[in-house]
C-alpha positions in Angstrom: 15.3 -10.2 -16.4 17.7 -7.4 -16.5 18.1 -6.2 -13.1 20.6 -3.3 -14.5 20.2 0.1 -12.4 18.2 2.5 -13.5 18.3 6.5 -13.0 17.3 7.8 -9.9 15.6 11.0 -9.9 13.7 10.5 -6.3 16.5 12.1 -4.5 16.2 15.0 -6.5 12.8 15.2 -6.8 12.5 15.1 -2.8 15.0 16.9 -2.1 13.5 19.9 -4.3 10.3 19.4 -2.5 11.9 19.5 1.1 13.3 22.6 -0.3 10.1 24.5 -1.4 8.6 23.4 1.8 11.3 25.1 3.5 10.5 28.3 1.7 7.2 28.2 2.4 7.4 27.7 5.6 9.7 30.9 6.2 7.2 32.8 3.9 4.6 32.0 6.2 6.7 32.5 9.3 6.6 29.4 10.5 5.8 -7.5 -17.1 6.2 -5.6 -20.5 8.4 -2.9 -20.6 6.5 0.3 -21.5 9.8 2.8 -22.6 12.8 3.1 -25.4 15.6 0.7 -25.2 18.9 0.8 -26.4 20.2 -1.6 -28.7 21.3 -4.3 -25.9 18.1 -4.1 -24.2 18.7 -1.6 -21.7 15.8 0.7 -20.8 16.5 4.4 -21.1 15.0 6.2 -18.1 12.6 8.9 -18.4 12.8 12.1 -16.6 8.8 11.6 -16.1 6.6 8.6 -17.3 3.2 10.6 -16.2 4.3 14.4 -16.8 2.3 14.2 -20.1 -0.7 11.8 -19.3 -4.0 14.4 -19.3 -5.5 14.7 -15.9 -9.0 12.5 -16.1 -7.9 10.1 -19.0 -6.1 6.5 -18.2 -2.9 5.7 -19.4 -3.7 2.7 -20.7 -1.7 2.6 -24.0 -3.0 1.9 -27.6 -3.6 -2.0 -27.1 -7.2 -1.0 -25.1 -9.1 1.4 -26.7 -12.0 2.8 -25.5 -10.8 2.5 -21.9 -11.7 6.1 -21.2 -14.7 6.7 -19.8 -16.1 10.9 -20.0 -19.7 9.9 -20.3 -20.4 11.4 -16.6 -19.4 14.5 -14.5 -17.7 13.3 -11.4 -18.2 14.5 -8.0 -14.6 16.0 -6.9 -15.8 15.8 -2.7 -18.9 14.8 -0.7 -18.9 16.2 2.6 -19.5 20.1 2.9 -17.1 22.3 4.8 -19.6 22.0 7.8 -19.5 18.3 8.0 -15.4 18.5 7.6 -15.0 20.2 10.3 -16.9 18.6 12.6 -15.2 15.4 11.8 -12.2 16.9 12.6 -13.4 18.2 15.6 -13.7 15.0 17.5 -12.8 15.1 20.9 -9.6 12.8 21.4 -8.2 11.4 25.1 -5.2 11.1 25.9 -3.0 8.9 23.2 0.4 7.4 22.7 1.6 8.1 19.0 2.5 5.2 16.6 6.1 6.6 16.8 6.6 5.5 20.3 5.6 2.4 19.5 8.4 -0.2 19.1 9.4 -2.3 15.9 7.5 -2.5 12.7 3.3 -2.3 12.6 1.9 -6.0 12.8 -1.9 -6.6 12.0 -4.4 -7.6 9.4 -6.7 -6.5 6.7 -10.2 -5.4 8.1 -9.0 -5.4 11.4 -11.3 -5.2 14.1 -10.6 -1.7 16.3 -11.2 -3.3 19.8 -8.0 -5.4 18.9 -5.8 -2.7 19.0 -6.4 -2.5 22.7 -4.5 -5.8 22.6 -0.8 -6.2 23.2 -0.8 -8.0 19.8 -1.9 -5.8 16.9 -0.5 -2.8 16.3 -1.3 -2.0 12.6 -4.3 -2.3 10.3 -5.6 -1.9 6.5 -8.6 0.0 6.4 -10.8 1.1 4.1 -11.9 4.3 4.8 -14.8 7.2 3.4 -14.6 10.7 4.1 -16.9 10.8 7.0 -15.0 8.1 9.3 -11.4 8.3 7.6 -10.9 11.0 11.2 -12.5 8.4 13.4 -10.3 5.5 11.9 -7.3 7.2 12.2 -8.3 8.8 16.0 -9.0 5.2 17.3 -5.4 4.0 16.2 -4.1 7.1 17.2 -5.1 6.7 20.9 -3.4 3.3 21.2 -0.4 4.4 19.1 -1.3 1.9 15.9 -0.4 2.3 12.7 -3.0 2.4 9.7 -2.7 1.8 5.8 -5.7 3.5 4.6 -7.3 2.5 1.0 -9.6 5.7 0.3 -10.7 4.5 -3.7 -13.5 2.0 -2.5 -13.7 -0.9 -4.5 -12.5 -1.7 -7.5 -15.6 -1.6 -9.2 -16.3 1.9 -8.8 -13.4 2.8 -11.1 -13.1 0.1 -13.4 -14.7 0.2 -17.3 -17.0 -2.5 -18.8 -13.9 -3.6 -20.5 -12.0 -4.5 -17.3 -9.4 -1.1 -17.9 -8.7 1.0 -15.0 -10.5 4.6 -15.5 -8.0 7.0 -14.2 -10.4 9.6 -13.9 -13.0 7.9 -12.0 -10.0 6.6 -9.3 -8.9 10.3 -9.0 -12.5 11.3 -8.6 -12.7 9.3 -5.3 -9.6 10.3 -4.0 -10.4 13.6 -4.8 -13.0 13.6 -2.2 -10.5 12.9 0.8 -8.9 16.5 -0.3 -10.9 19.1 2.2 -9.9 16.5 5.2 -6.6 17.6 7.3 -4.6 14.3 7.1 -1.3 15.7 7.9 -1.3 15.5 11.6 -1.9 11.6 11.2 1.0 11.2 8.3 3.3 13.4 10.7 2.8 11.3 13.9 3.4 7.9 12.5 -0.4 7.0 12.7 -1.2 7.1 8.6 1.9 5.0 7.4 0.2 4.7 3.5 -2.1 5.1 1.2 -2.9 1.9 -0.6 -3.7 3.2 -4.1 -4.3 -0.3 -6.0 -4.7 -4.1 -5.2 -3.3 -6.4 -7.3 -2.6 -4.6 -10.6 -0.7 -7.6 -11.9 -4.0 -9.6 -11.6 -5.0 -10.4 -15.2 -8.3 -12.1 -13.8 -9.0 -8.7 -12.3 -7.9 -6.2 -14.9 -8.0 -6.8 -18.7 -4.1 -7.7 -19.9 -3.0 -5.9 -16.2 -2.6 -2.1 -15.0 0.0 -0.5 -17.2 3.2 0.7 -14.9 2.6 4.3 -16.4 -1.2 4.4 -15.1 0.2 3.4 -11.5 2.6 5.7 -11.2 0.1 8.6 -12.6 -2.0 7.5 -9.8 0.7 7.7 -7.4 1.7 10.9 -8.4 -1.9 12.2 -7.8 -1.6 11.0 -4.3 1.6 13.0 -3.9 0.0 16.1 -5.2 -2.2 16.3 -2.3 -0.5 14.8 0.3 3.3 15.0 -0.5 4.7 13.6 2.8 2.5 10.5 2.3 3.8 6.7 1.2 2.3 5.4 -1.5 1.8 2.1 -1.8 0.3 -0.8 -4.2 -0.2 -4.3 -3.5 1.7 -5.9 -6.1 5.3 -8.0 -6.2 8.6 -6.4 -6.7 9.7 -8.5 -9.2 6.5 -8.0 -11.4 7.3 -4.0 -10.6 10.7 -4.2 -11.4 9.6 -4.5 -15.6 8.8 -1.1 -16.0 10.9 0.7 -18.1 11.3 3.9 -15.8 12.3 4.7 -13.0 9.7 4.7 -9.8 9.2 8.6 -8.7 5.9 8.7 -6.8 5.3 5.3 -6.3 7.0 4.7 -2.7 6.7 1.0 -1.8 5.4 -2.4 -3.2 3.9 -5.6 -1.2 5.0 -8.9 -1.1 2.2 -11.3 0.1 3.4 -15.0 0.4 1.4 -18.5 0.4 2.9 -21.8 0.4 2.3 -22.2 -3.5 5.2 -19.4 -3.8 7.8 -22.3 -3.2 10.7 -22.2 -0.8 9.8 -19.2 1.5 13.9 -18.0 2.4 14.6 -18.2 -1.4 11.4 -16.2 -2.0 11.6 -13.7 0.5 15.3 -12.8 -0.7 14.3 -12.9 -4.2 11.6 -10.3 -3.5 13.4 -8.1 -1.1 16.3 -7.7 -3.9 14.1 -6.8 -6.8 12.4 -3.8 -4.1 15.9 -2.5 -3.1 17.3 -2.6 -6.5 14.1 -0.8 -8.0 14.3 1.7 -5.0 10.8 0.9 -3.2 10.1 -0.2 0.5 8.1 -3.3 1.6 5.6 -4.2 3.1 4.8 -7.8 3.6 2.4 -10.6 4.7 1.0 -13.8 4.2 -2.3 -15.2 2.9 -3.1 -16.6 6.2 -6.7 -17.3 5.4 -6.0 -19.3 1.9 -2.2 -19.5 1.5 -1.7 -22.5 3.4 -1.5 -26.5 2.5 -3.4 -29.5 3.3 -1.4 -30.4 6.0 -2.5 -27.6 8.1 -6.0 -29.3 8.1 -7.6 -25.9 8.1 -10.1 -25.3 5.5 -9.8 -22.0 3.5 -12.4 -19.3 2.6 -11.6 -20.6 -1.3 -13.1 -23.9 -2.7 -9.6 -26.3 -2.7 -7.7 -23.7 -0.2 -6.1 -23.9 2.9 -5.5 -21.5 5.9 -2.2 -22.0 7.3 -1.5 -23.8 10.2 0.2 -22.3 13.5 3.7 -24.2 12.8 3.1 -22.5 8.9 2.7 -19.5 10.6 5.9 -19.3 13.2 8.2 -20.7 10.3 6.7 -18.7 7.0 6.0 -15.5 8.8 9.6 -15.4 11.3 11.2 -15.3 7.5 8.9 -12.2 6.5 8.9 -10.5 9.6 13.0 -10.9 10.0 13.4 -9.6 6.6 15.2 -5.9 6.4 13.6 -4.2 4.5 10.2 -4.8 5.5 8.6 -2.0 7.0 5.4 -3.4 8.1 3.8 -6.8 9.0 -0.1 -6.9 7.4 -2.3 -10.2 6.5 -4.8 -11.2 4.3 -7.0 -11.1 6.2 -9.1 -11.0 9.2 -11.5 -13.8 10.2 -12.9 -14.5 14.2 -12.9 -17.8 13.6 -9.5 -18.1 12.8 -7.8 -15.6 14.8 -9.5 -16.7 17.7 -8.2 -20.1 17.5 -5.7 -20.4 20.2 -3.0 -21.9 18.5 -3.1 -19.4 16.1 -3.4 -16.7 18.6 -0.4 -18.1 20.1 1.3 -18.0 16.8 0.6 -14.4 15.9 2.0 -13.1 19.4 5.2 -14.8 18.5 5.4 -13.4 15.5 4.0 -9.7 16.9 6.8 -10.3 19.6 9.5 -11.1 16.4 8.1 -7.5 15.1 8.0 -5.5 18.1 12.0 -6.2 18.3 12.7 -5.1 14.7 14.2 -1.9 14.0 12.1 0.8 12.9 11.8 0.9 9.1 10.2 3.5 6.9 8.1 2.0 4.1 10.1 5.0 2.1 13.3 4.4 0.9 
């Protein structure tokens, strides 16, 4: 794979956004490459791969005709102004902001809120709707936890009948949150990422995988609403590196390890190198419920799979959490029967302590 560095307009883009923000403040008194290549195969960088993508269409390319579904008019909000105001005016107890927490966030998908009161879990991946997102963020904020949110709901809500992604429907899901003020939670470090899509590389979920240009269009739309919110996709850095353009709006990749990936140190080093070369931050984690092997003796949730043993958690997780680029350690996923095992609790405590000793790391490079 050609790892020649691509042009990097990201820094210019963010400097421009910062300058505009400063002016506004003063005024207010407060795996196939998609693009052309040179004769030797080097990609020709595009200034903005989604600049010409029409709003309300799906950037799926010519290989997936009929992917755009325009048969219905989609709502942009589901809450009234009064409901939004009520959700934002919930009483707040004294809290320690996430910025005061040491190390990088450590947690799991669907972690119960009450576990934030322990000394172990400081991070979560939460699926939230317009009616409960402020409550979710306030619960995390009160104990200094850090949250990655999925605002779009399940894939089924924006997947066409031919298994392609409907960008118009996805945008409508995100637009429901436009009136909700997430900025305070972004600024204080409680909200550390917008998880825009799960496994776009998975051809079992998406026909032919989700095109890179579509991912960039999704990240761009998120930035148009929340410029300061990190955009994250749960996809491996080596897969994302195959895009023909430099990622401008997508901020972070996700390296989730399971035993079938091979030797963990080599695998992690490889994923971290690809993320750095692409200018992407990196969330890491383990598939704790189905990513072990037979030696663990703990049955997984999928047929023929095994959960990770305590020793695998310590060994494999220790490698991931120690990677200098890792900005958060978030596992797939919480299960009471697994997490409540005494050996697993001990191993999670070990990893949590390692996460706390890490220097804080932004998920945006």
